[in-house]
N, C-alpha and C positions, 0 to 999 in steps of 0.2 A: 697730285692729280696728273695725268697724262695729257699730251699735247691733243690726242684724239678726244679725250672726254671733255677737253676745254671746248674743243671746236664743236662738238656735238652741243654742248650747253649754249654757245654762243649762237649756234644755228636756231635752236629752239627759241631763244630770246628773239631772235631777228624775226623768226615767223610770228610770234606773239605780237610784236611790234606791228608787223605788216597787216594781221588781222584787226589790231586797233585801228589802225589808220583807214582801212576799208570801212569799218563801223562808223568812225567819226564822219567819214564822208557821206555815207548812206544817211546819218542821223541830223546833219545839219541842212538848214534851209538856205543859209547864206551861200550864194553862187561863189563868192570870193574864197570863202572858207573851203567849200567843196572842192574848188580848183586846187588850192594848196594842198589838202589832204591827198588828192589824186596824184599831184606832182610828188609828193612825199612817198607815196606809196609805190609810185614806179622807181624811184631812187631805191627805196628799201627793197624792192624786188631785185634790182640789179645788184645791190650788195649781197642778198641772199644767194643769188646765182654763183656769185664770185666766190663766196664761202663754201658753197657745195662743192664747187670745182676744187677748191684748194683742199677740201677734206677728202675728195677722191684721190688727189694726187698724194697726199700723206698716207692714205690707205694703200695705195699701190706701191709706194716706197719703203712702208714700214707696216707689214701685215698684222703686227700686234695691236694696231690701233683700229683694225677693221670693226666696224659695228657688228654686234652679235645678235 
């Protein structure tokens, strides 16, 4: 498995986690839990942004990893 493929899989997993956190936030009535899920969602978004930036760098340095 190539670095590019691993990064793409990690990003997809991260996006799934972000969607779940949003869903949990919307489904709960507990304000403390809602705030926790929103905070975790913000952290996950930052992680996702960092991973996407890293993937762009990898693709610019190693064109064979570029998404098709």
